[in-house]
N, CA, C and O of each residue as an XYZ file, in Angstrom:
308
protein
N      81.961    -63.301     21.642
C      81.997    -64.312     20.525
C      83.327    -64.859     20.387
O      84.300    -64.128     20.203
N      83.422    -66.334     20.483
C      84.677    -66.985     20.428
C      85.090    -67.007     19.084
O      84.253    -67.132     18.190
N      86.443    -66.885     18.816
C      86.870    -67.017     17.479
C      87.415    -68.439     17.244
O      87.877    -69.066     18.197
N      87.376    -68.991     15.955
C      87.779    -70.413     15.601
C      89.284    -70.328     15.597
O      89.915    -69.317     15.285
N      89.774    -71.415     15.952
C      91.308    -71.718     15.993
C      91.826    -71.667     14.462
O      91.098    -72.059     13.549
N      93.032    -71.198     14.250
C      93.417    -71.193     12.887
C      93.986    -72.615     12.568
O      94.210    -73.428     13.465
N      94.204    -72.869     11.266
C      94.661    -74.078     10.876
C      96.035    -74.424     11.542
O      96.197    -75.551     12.010
N      96.988    -73.520     11.596
C      98.109    -73.845     12.341
C      97.954    -74.111     13.814
O      98.643    -74.977     14.353
N      97.082    -73.404     14.479
C      96.713    -73.659     15.945
C      96.190    -75.079     16.027
O      96.522    -75.766     16.993
N      95.424    -75.553     15.121
C      94.849    -76.843     15.078
C      95.975    -77.969     14.941
O      95.902    -79.027     15.565
N      96.997    -77.660     14.093
C      98.093    -78.544     13.744
C      98.975    -78.678     15.063
O      99.463    -79.753     15.411
N      99.122    -77.569     15.715
C     100.045    -77.523     16.983
C      99.303    -78.172     18.086
O      99.968    -78.787     18.920
N      97.963    -78.120     18.211
C      97.181    -78.819     19.288
C      97.134    -80.226     18.957
O      96.933    -80.983     19.907
N      97.283    -80.757     17.761
C      97.333    -82.148     17.513
C      98.843    -82.605     17.976
O      99.027    -83.604     18.672
N      99.791    -81.841     17.553
C     101.267    -82.053     18.002
C     101.187    -82.277     19.678
O     101.652    -83.281     20.219
N     100.660    -81.406     20.260
C     100.682    -81.395     21.796
C      99.981    -82.562     22.247
O     100.406    -83.133     23.252
N      98.956    -83.004     21.642
C      98.255    -84.242     22.202
C      99.152    -85.572     22.055
O      99.044    -86.543     22.805
N      99.983    -85.482     21.060
C     100.836    -86.642     20.796
C     102.340    -86.603     21.225
O     103.094    -87.576     21.194
N     102.648    -85.410     21.606
C     104.147    -85.175     21.968
C     104.773    -86.302     22.894
O     105.846    -86.823     22.590
N     104.091    -86.649     23.999
C     104.703    -87.609     24.951
C     104.865    -88.972     24.159
O     105.930    -89.589     24.166
N     103.762    -89.393     23.491
C     103.677    -90.691     22.792
C     104.810    -90.664     21.776
O     105.574    -91.627     21.718
N     104.963    -89.602     20.963
C     105.948    -89.633     19.886
C     107.412    -89.535     20.485
O     108.349    -90.014     19.846
N     107.601    -88.958     21.625
C     108.983    -88.787     22.127
C     109.558    -90.045     22.650
O     110.756    -90.072     22.936
N     108.775    -91.141     22.806
C     109.156    -92.385     23.171
C     109.978    -93.049     22.051
O     110.969    -93.726     22.324
N     109.556    -92.851     20.786
C     110.184    -93.531     19.695
C     110.909    -92.450     18.771
O     111.784    -92.867     18.012
N     110.617    -91.154     18.783
C     111.092    -90.213     17.868
C     111.748    -89.072     18.524
O     111.805    -88.013     17.899
N     112.286    -89.159     19.788
C     112.837    -88.071     20.454
C     113.932    -87.401     19.726
O     114.899    -88.039     19.311
N     113.799    -86.106     19.561
C     114.756    -85.162     18.707
C     114.505    -85.131     17.256
O     115.023    -84.278     16.536
N     113.721    -86.047     16.819
C     113.389    -86.062     15.452
C     112.417    -84.815     15.235
O     112.026    -84.181     16.215
N     112.020    -84.460     13.900
C     111.044    -83.527     13.515
C     109.933    -84.134     12.827
O     110.129    -84.870     11.860
N     108.614    -83.837     13.323
C     107.417    -84.368     12.733
C     106.923    -83.351     11.850
O     107.102    -82.145     12.024
N     106.258    -83.902     10.840
C     105.488    -83.112      9.772
C     104.051    -83.367     10.126
O     103.617    -84.519     10.162
N     103.311    -82.335     10.385
C     101.922    -82.448     10.743
C     101.031    -81.711      9.527
O     101.322    -80.587      9.116
N     100.040    -82.401      9.071
C      99.235    -81.680      8.061
C      97.840    -82.172      8.269
O      97.685    -83.387      8.398
N      96.721    -81.310      8.323
C      95.514    -81.744      8.283
C      95.036    -82.619      9.421
O      94.234    -83.540      9.261
N      95.631    -82.241     10.701
C      95.235    -83.240     11.805
C      95.760    -84.564     11.804
O      95.128    -85.461     12.362
N      96.986    -84.813     11.166
C      97.541    -86.031     11.028
C      99.078    -85.975     11.038
O      99.612    -84.971     10.569
N      99.829    -86.968     11.533
C     101.171    -87.037     11.387
C     101.435    -87.516      9.932
O     100.823    -88.445      9.406
N     102.388    -86.801      9.354
C     102.710    -87.045      7.905
C     104.181    -87.565      7.708
O     104.672    -87.752      6.595
N     104.796    -87.767      8.829
C     106.211    -88.376      8.804
C     107.041    -87.811      9.845
O     106.746    -86.745     10.386
N     108.176    -88.554     10.175
C     109.327    -88.150     10.997
C     110.625    -88.040     10.231
O     110.986    -88.875      9.401
N     111.343    -86.891     10.581
C     112.594    -86.683      9.853
C     113.729    -86.386     10.746
O     113.537    -85.989     11.896
N     114.914    -86.567     10.249
C     116.118    -86.388     11.148
C     116.496    -84.990     11.421
O     117.247    -84.729     12.361
N     115.984    -84.019     10.598
C     116.321    -82.645     10.802
C     115.226    -81.736     10.263
O     114.388    -82.241      9.516
N     115.154    -80.490     10.558
C     114.124    -79.515     10.234
C     114.100    -79.450      8.684
O     113.043    -79.656      8.087
N     115.090    -79.206      8.115
C     115.127    -79.019      6.694
C     114.588    -80.227      5.919
O     113.868    -80.005      4.946
N     114.868    -81.447      6.258
C     114.281    -82.611      5.543
C     112.788    -82.599      5.762
O     112.120    -82.896      4.771
N     112.128    -82.307      6.891
C     110.878    -82.258      7.235
C     110.142    -81.059      6.460
O     109.024    -81.208      5.965
N     110.828    -79.921      6.401
C     110.268    -78.857      5.739
C     110.133    -79.046      4.080
O     109.167    -78.679      3.410
N     111.241    -79.656      3.623
C     111.265    -79.932      2.245
C     110.064    -81.050      1.845
O     109.385    -80.973      0.821
N     109.963    -81.969      2.738
C     108.931    -82.935      2.505
C     107.658    -82.473      2.642
O     106.775    -83.026      1.987
N     107.344    -81.399      3.499
C     106.102    -80.783      3.630
C     105.737    -79.921      2.439
O     104.574    -79.858      2.041
N     106.765    -79.234      1.851
C     106.705    -78.427      0.590
C     106.221    -79.392     -0.617
O     105.259    -79.161     -1.349
N     106.986    -80.404     -0.676
C     106.740    -81.429     -1.818
C     105.361    -82.124     -1.728
O     104.690    -82.340     -2.737
N     104.931    -82.493     -0.384
C     103.721    -83.195     -0.291
C     102.511    -82.276     -0.109
O     101.420    -82.713     -0.475
N     102.594    -80.936      0.465
C     101.477    -80.216      0.814
C     101.606    -78.661      0.378
O     100.734    -77.825      0.617
N     102.735    -78.417     -0.249
C     103.066    -76.990     -0.534
C     101.939    -76.154     -1.050
O     101.776    -75.062     -0.507
N     101.120    -76.515     -2.040
C     100.033    -75.871     -2.574
C      98.656    -76.078     -1.898
O      97.651    -75.499     -2.311
N      98.647    -76.949     -0.811
C      97.406    -77.312     -0.240
C      97.140    -76.594      1.072
O      96.050    -76.798      1.607
N      97.992    -75.794      1.640
C      97.784    -75.064      2.718
C      98.947    -75.350      3.718
O      99.955    -75.983      3.405
N      98.698    -74.798      5.003
C      99.725    -74.830      6.028
C      99.895    -76.176      6.610
O      98.974    -76.969      6.802
N     101.198    -76.382      6.888
C     101.588    -77.586      7.567
C     102.597    -77.145      8.747
O     103.139    -76.040      8.733
N     102.782    -77.986      9.655
C     103.589    -77.774     10.818
C     104.826    -78.727     10.974
O     104.732    -79.954     11.015
N     105.933    -78.056     11.051
C     107.155    -78.886     11.377
C     107.597    -78.607     12.844
O     107.762    -77.447     13.220
N     107.771    -79.567     13.592
C     107.963    -79.362     15.053
C     108.868    -80.467     15.575
O     108.631    -81.647     15.314
N     109.942    -80.071     16.339
C     110.853    -81.061     16.906
C     110.090    -81.766     17.990
O     109.300    -81.195     18.740
N     110.365    -82.982     18.021
C     109.590    -83.925     19.074
C     110.469    -83.957     20.232
O     111.577    -84.481     20.120
N     110.077    -83.433     21.368
C     110.718    -83.434     22.597
C     109.637    -83.600     23.735
O     108.546    -83.038     23.636
N     109.967    -84.387     24.820
C     108.922    -84.741     25.710
C     108.616    -83.467     26.463
O     107.477    -83.290     26.894
N     109.601    -82.541     26.653
C     109.312    -81.268     27.298
C     109.795    -80.183     26.446
O     110.941    -80.233     25.998
N     108.993    -79.178     26.179
C     109.485    -78.038     25.363
C     110.619    -77.358     25.948
O     110.449    -76.857     27.060
N     111.787    -77.251     25.365
C     112.890    -76.527     25.891
C     112.582    -74.993     26.124
O     111.756    -74.374     25.453
N     113.354    -74.432     27.177
C     113.081    -72.942     27.471
C     114.424    -72.452     27.073
O     115.480    -73.005     27.382
N     114.302    -71.368     26.362
C     115.444    -70.590     25.850
C     115.451    -69.249     26.386
O     114.457    -68.560     26.157
N     116.523    -68.697     27.146
C     116.696    -67.438     27.584
C     117.493    -66.524     26.704
O     118.561    -66.922     26.240
N     117.038    -65.316     26.446
C     117.759    -64.363     25.633
C     118.124    -63.160     26.524
O     117.247    -62.501     27.082
N     119.403    -62.897     26.642
C     119.859    -61.769     27.476
C     120.158    -60.638     26.569
O     120.561    -59.569     27.028
């Protein structure tokens, strides 16, 4: 029995579908994603997060993700 993706998984999937397209004009910015749609681009995480709380805080989960053509890899030693 397959499980349904969570709301946050759906938001991230939407982000992944548009990552390359958005990186052409919004490289390094932070996108706010809610309910399967782009809800704005912001210069930093805090601005995007505050906008998400203001717009959608009581309505459910939203995603704030930095727009990069390729997801960076971080090593922790």
